[in-house]
ZAMI-193839 format. One record per residue (C-alpha): residue in three letters; x, y, z. Coordinates in steps of 0.1 Angstrom, whole numbers, padded with zeros to 4 digits, always signed. Example, Ala and Ser with C-alpha at 12.3 -4.5 7.8 and 13.67 -1.06 7.14 Angstrom:
Ala+0123-0045+0078
Ser+0137-0011+0071
//
This chain:
Met+0898+1795+0866
Leu+0883+1773+0889
Tyr+0849+1781+0879
Ser+0858+1776+0843
Leu+0873+1742+0852
Tyr+0841+1733+0868
Glu+0822+1743+0834
Leu+0843+1723+0815
Gly+0841+1692+0835
His+0801+1697+0832
Leu+0802+1695+0796
Ser+0828+1669+0792
Val+0806+1644+0809
Ala+0774+1654+0789
Pro+0774+1626+0763
Met+0780+1601+0790
Arg+0749+1615+0807
Ile+0732+1615+0774
Ala+0744+1576+0769
Ala+0733+1569+0806
Leu+0697+1585+0799
Met+0694+1564+0767
Gln+0704+1531+0786
Ser+0683+1536+0814
Ser+0651+1541+0788
Met+0663+1510+0769
Met+0665+1489+0801
Arg+0631+1497+0810
Ser+0615+1497+0777
Pro+0581+1475+0775
Met+0599+1463+0742
Asn+0632+1448+0759
Pro+0624+1410+0771
Met+0647+1416+0797
Ala+0635+1444+0815
Asp+0621+1426+0845
Thr+0653+1406+0853
Glu+0676+1419+0882
Met+0703+1426+0855
Ala+0684+1452+0835
Arg+0669+1470+0868
Thr+0705+1473+0880
Ala+0719+1487+0844
Ala+0688+1510+0846
Ala+0694+1521+0883
Ala+0732+1527+0877
Ser+0723+1549+0846
Asp+0699+1569+0868
Leu+0723+1574+0896
Phe+0748+1586+0873
Glu+0728+1609+0856
Ser+0714+1623+0889
Val+0748+1629+0903
Thr+0762+1646+0872
Arg+0731+1667+0864
Arg+0732+1703+0865
Tyr+0701+1711+0889
Arg+0680+1742+0876
Lys+0661+1768+0899
Pro+0629+1746+0911
Asp+0594+1757+0903
Trp+0573+1769+0934
Asn+0546+1743+0923
Leu+0519+1760+0946
Pro+0488+1760+0923
Thr+0463+1758+0951
Thr+0461+1762+0988
Thr+0432+1748+1010
Val+0410+1773+1031
Asn+0383+1757+1050
Gly+0379+1729+1027
Val+0380+1751+0996
Asp+0407+1748+0969
Val+0417+1783+0964
Pro+0439+1789+0931
Val+0471+1808+0937
Thr+0490+1828+0913
Val+0526+1838+0918
Gln+0531+1874+0910
Ser+0560+1903+0910
Ala+0548+1925+0937
Trp+0582+1947+0939
Ser+0615+1943+0917
Lys+0650+1955+0916
Pro+0682+1939+0898
Trp+0689+1918+0930
Cys+0656+1907+0941
Thr+0621+1901+0935
Met+0595+1902+0957
Leu+0569+1875+0949
His+0531+1879+0959
Phe+0512+1844+0964
Glu+0481+1858+0953
Arg+0450+1838+0960
Asp+0417+1840+0939
Ala+0397+1866+0955
Glu+0362+1854+0948
Val+0370+1818+0956
Leu+0388+1829+0989
Lys+0356+1852+0998
Thr+0334+1821+0992
Ala+0357+1801+1015
Arg+0360+1827+1045
Gly+0339+1852+1040
Ala+0349+1891+1038
Lys+0374+1890+1065
Thr+0408+1901+1055
Asp+0443+1880+1063
Pro+0472+1898+1076
Ser+0501+1901+1053
Val+0535+1886+1059
Leu+0568+1892+1044
Ile+0590+1859+1046
Val+0629+1867+1037
Ala+0642+1838+1024
Pro+0678+1828+1033
Met+0706+1843+1006
Ser+0729+1816+1014
Gly+0732+1796+0984
His+0700+1777+0977
Tyr+0670+1793+0961
Ala+0640+1806+0980
Thr+0620+1775+0967
Leu+0636+1760+0997
Leu+0608+1776+1018
Arg+0580+1759+0996
Asp+0568+1743+1027
Thr+0568+1771+1048
Val+0549+1793+1021
Ser+0525+1765+1017
Thr+0516+1765+1054
Phe+0515+1802+1056
Leu+0492+1806+1026
Pro+0456+1795+1041
Asp+0458+1823+1067
His+0478+1849+1052
Glu+0487+1871+1022
Val+0523+1859+1018
Tyr+0552+1876+1002
Val+0586+1861+0997
Thr+0621+1876+0988
Asp+0631+1858+0957
Trp+0669+1869+0956
Ala+0687+1866+0924
Asp+0716+1842+0913
Ala+0746+1865+0911
Arg+0759+1850+0878
Met+0727+1858+0861
Val+0731+1895+0872
Pro+0753+1916+0845
Val+0781+1936+0858
Leu+0763+1967+0848
Ala+0738+1963+0874
Gly+0763+1971+0901
Arg+0774+1956+0936
Phe+0754+1940+0960
Asp+0764+1937+0996
Leu+0748+1936+1032
Asn+0737+1971+1032
Asp+0721+1967+1001
Tyr+0704+1935+1014
Ile+0689+1956+1043
Asp+0678+1985+1020
Tyr+0660+1958+1001
Val+0643+1946+1032
Met+0634+1981+1044
Gly+0620+1988+1005
Met+0599+1959+1005
Leu+0586+1966+1040
Arg+0575+2002+1031
Ser+0560+1989+0996
Leu+0537+1966+1018
Gly+0525+1992+1043
Pro+0519+1990+1082
Asp+0505+1961+1099
Thr+0530+1937+1079
His+0546+1908+1098
Val+0583+1897+1088
Val+0595+1862+1091
Ala+0633+1859+1088
Val+0646+1823+1077
Cys+0678+1815+1091
Gln+0706+1838+1074
Pro+0685+1870+1069
Gly+0678+1871+1109
Pro+0707+1898+1111
Ala+0701+1919+1082
Val+0661+1921+1092
Leu+0670+1929+1128
Ala+0687+1960+1115
Ala+0665+1968+1090
Val+0636+1970+1119
Ala+0660+1983+1140
Leu+0666+2015+1115
Met+0630+2019+1105
Ala+0622+2017+1143
Ala+0646+2046+1149
Glu+0633+2069+1121
Asp+0594+2061+1137
Asp+0586+2046+1103
Pro+0549+2038+1102
Cys+0557+2011+1080
Thr+0578+1994+1108
Pro+0563+1959+1110
Ala+0537+1945+1133
Thr+0558+1915+1144
Met+0591+1900+1135
Thr+0597+1864+1139
Ile+0633+1851+1136
Met+0639+1813+1132
Gly+0671+1795+1133
Ser+0692+1826+1128
Pro+0729+1839+1135
Ile+0720+1867+1153
Asp+0748+1861+1178
Ala+0773+1833+1161
Arg+0794+1832+1192
Lys+0769+1811+1213
Ser+0768+1771+1209
Pro+0792+1774+1179
Thr+0787+1749+1151
Ala+0809+1740+1125
Pro+0803+1766+1100
Asn+0807+1789+1127
Lys+0842+1776+1138
Leu+0855+1776+1103
Ala+0846+1813+1103
Glu+0866+1818+1132
Thr+0898+1798+1125
Arg+0903+1810+1089
Asp+0915+1847+1080
Leu+0898+1868+1054
Asp+0925+1864+1029
Trp+0920+1826+1030
Phe+0883+1828+1022
Lys+0890+1855+0993
Asn+0916+1830+0980
Asn+0897+1797+0981
Met+0862+1809+0980
Ile+0859+1839+0957
His+0860+1831+0917
Ser+0848+1848+0885
Val+0820+1839+0867
Pro+0825+1825+0832
Ala+0816+1842+0799
Leu+0787+1815+0794
Tyr+0765+1837+0818
Pro+0751+1874+0818
Gly+0771+1880+0849
Ala+0802+1870+0832
Phe+0835+1884+0849
Arg+0816+1891+0883
Arg+0834+1879+0916
Val+0814+1855+0930
Tyr+0810+1829+0960
Pro+0799+1800+0936
Gly+0770+1776+0943
Phe+0789+1747+0933
Val+0814+1755+0961
Gln+0788+1763+0987
Leu+0773+1727+0976
Ala+0807+1712+0984
Ser+0808+1726+1018
Phe+0770+1718+1026
Met+0773+1681+1017
Gly+0808+1682+1032
Met+0791+1684+1067
Asn+0769+1655+1064
Leu+0789+1634+1038
Ser+0782+1599+1051
Arg+0743+1608+1052
His+0742+1618+1017
Val+0761+1589+1005
Asp+0737+1565+1023
Ala+0710+1583+1008
His+0722+1575+0973
Lys+0732+1542+0982
Ala+0692+1536+0993
Tyr+0681+1554+0960
Phe+0699+1532+0940
Glu+0687+1500+0962
Asn+0650+1512+0958
Leu+0655+1520+0920
Val+0667+1482+0916
Lys+0634+1472+0939
Gly+0612+1493+0921
Asp+0602+1512+0951
Gly+0585+1543+0935
Asp+0577+1563+0964
Ser+0610+1561+0980
Thr+0625+1569+0951
Asp+0604+1599+0942
Arg+0608+1612+0977
His+0646+1612+0971
Arg+0644+1630+0937
Asp+0622+1658+0951
Phe+0645+1663+0981
Tyr+0675+1662+0959
Asp+0661+1684+0932
Glu+0656+1712+0958
Tyr+0689+1706+0977
Leu+0714+1705+0948
Ala+0699+1737+0929
Val+0723+1761+0942
Met+0729+1799+0930
Asp+0762+1820+0933
Leu+0763+1851+0957
Ser+0782+1884+0951
Glu+0818+1888+0965
Glu+0809+1920+0987
Phe+0775+1903+1003
Tyr+0794+1873+1011
Ile+0824+1888+1024
Gln+0807+1914+1045
Thr+0782+1889+1059
Leu+0812+1867+1067
Val+0827+1897+1087
Glu+0802+1913+1103
Val+0780+1883+1114
Phe+0805+1857+1118
Gln+0841+1870+1130
Glu+0833+1905+1141
Tyr+0797+1899+1158
Thr+0789+1936+1151
Leu+0753+1934+1155
Ala+0756+1915+1188
Asn+0784+1936+1202
Gly+0767+1972+1193
Thr+0792+1981+1166
Met+0771+1974+1134
Lys+0766+2005+1110
His+0744+2008+1081
Arg+0760+2034+1057
Gly+0776+2053+1085
Val+0746+2049+1106
Ser+0746+2030+1139
Val+0722+2002+1141
Asp+0704+2002+1178
Pro+0682+1973+1182
Gly+0671+1991+1214
Ala+0652+2014+1192
Ile+0627+1989+1186
Thr+0599+1992+1211
Lys+0564+1987+1188
Thr+0574+1957+1170
Ala+0566+1923+1188
Leu+0596+1896+1186
Leu+0594+1860+1184
Thr+0624+1837+1179
Val+0624+1798+1170
Glu+0651+1775+1172
Gly+0655+1739+1170
Glu+0670+1715+1193
Asn+0694+1697+1169
Asp+0702+1727+1148
Asp+0737+1720+1137
Ile+0740+1752+1115
Ser+0727+1778+1137
Gly+0736+1768+1177
Ile+0709+1772+1208
Gly+0711+1805+1216
Gln+0722+1824+1186
Thr+0685+1833+1173
Gln+0676+1840+1212
Ala+0701+1866+1213
Ala+0676+1888+1194
His+0661+1894+1231
Asp+0692+1906+1247
Leu+0697+1930+1217
Cys+0657+1944+1219
Val+0658+1954+1252
Asn+0631+1980+1249
Ile+0606+1957+1235
Pro+0578+1952+1263
Glu+0578+1916+1281
His+0542+1908+1268
Met+0553+1913+1232
Arg+0582+1889+1235
Ser+0585+1851+1230
Asp+0607+1825+1225
Tyr+0604+1789+1215
Ile+0627+1757+1210
Gln+0612+1730+1190
Pro+0623+1695+1205
Ala+0639+1670+1182
Val+0644+1689+1150
Gly+0676+1700+1130
His+0680+1734+1109
Tyr+0656+1725+1081
Gly+0629+1713+1108
Val+0626+1748+1121
Phe+0609+1761+1088
Ser+0598+1728+1070
Gly+0583+1696+1080
Arg+0557+1680+1099
Arg+0566+1692+1134
Phe+0570+1730+1115
Arg+0532+1726+1103
Thr+0518+1712+1134
Glu+0539+1726+1162
Ile+0558+1757+1153
Tyr+0535+1773+1128
Pro+0504+1774+1151
Arg+0526+1796+1175
Val+0540+1817+1149
Arg+0504+1823+1135
Asp+0489+1832+1168
Phe+0516+1853+1179
Met+0512+1873+1147
Arg+0476+1877+1151
Ser+0480+1891+1188
Phe+0498+1921+1176
Lys+0492+1951+1154
Thr+0513+1981+1148
Gln+0515+2011+1168
Ala+0501+2032+1140
Ser+0474+2010+1133
Arg+0462+2012+1170
Thr+0467+2049+1170
Asp+0449+2052+1139
Lys+0421+2031+1154
Arg+0417+2049+1186
Ala+0416+2083+1164
Lys+0385+2067+1148
Leu+0370+2060+1175
Lys+0373+2093+1190
Leu+0359+2109+1161
Val+0330+2086+1160
Ala+0325+2095+1199
Glu+0326+2132+1192
Ser+0301+2130+1167
//
């Protein structure tokens, strides 16, 4: 019922939103003799603000047409490299001929960036992808919006998520590097542990986990405390709703994006109110740079997707209530998940000093679980003066965090690759 009421509310303000757009256009028209007056600018700014807060924000575009390699602009094409109903693995394919001209015949390592499936679209990692592109073959998980997946496509839970991660790593082959940004940390760690236990040759060379709730008991934040203080029935009754008939996923039970967005904004409501107040004032002043930055941020931040009920509930229980990975009781389709099985994958953890979503120590806990990774194959880094989003985007990510991640990846190759190299050297020596 709530989802249907939300849709009805959105449709009911559509005429007012159209009227606001018309008023904004009229007030700014060069044909309007009052266009440069404070009254006209204020009316236009009010119309823009009303339109922006009542708009439905669609899935953003990647907008990464090129990357720069050694000073040369290399065209980038986004291609589907692997696809199933709930996820498409995107390859940011750089033009091979231009790339060869820019940096010669050397090959760059492949990296799978596992995006969060926690409300926002994978495009939230645009800055992450852009930063990795000059030095890597970049692949990203583009998770599906649950309201767009027909019920006939079946369920999707945490076990399926882990299966998808393993499937993508296997499709990329040996010597792949995997980066888990925020929410997928536990699932990626579980996937790598399961592959290592099978001695899978496609087990990644390195695993980088950034700002992730590997053990949410450490330095608990507001979201962690909410998960602990409410029982499961409360979440099912208040957070789960049915998709209306307007969408392909009609009647699927989901955790709606608009409910998640209310939670996100409620954590820092005063900051968002101040941001929109400043946006209004900058519109009146005609400060185009500031208003463009505001629009760019909120076009991304306010674009949200639905999660399937089973994925949301299972993640809530296993990661934030029972801590199954952290306490050694996690199972994947009846098989115990043992991070101690990881011996050949190097581990890097990254945290932000001011992270208010995944507190200090939650990501570092991966080192406590992966007890059989040799010390020289481990590293941990805490970035000063950044919050959650600063761990994977922004100036400090580009200049201080990413260089460490890049250098760590280039320090390690998979055991399979090293064994293969030794075999080739032996063969050459014998011949």
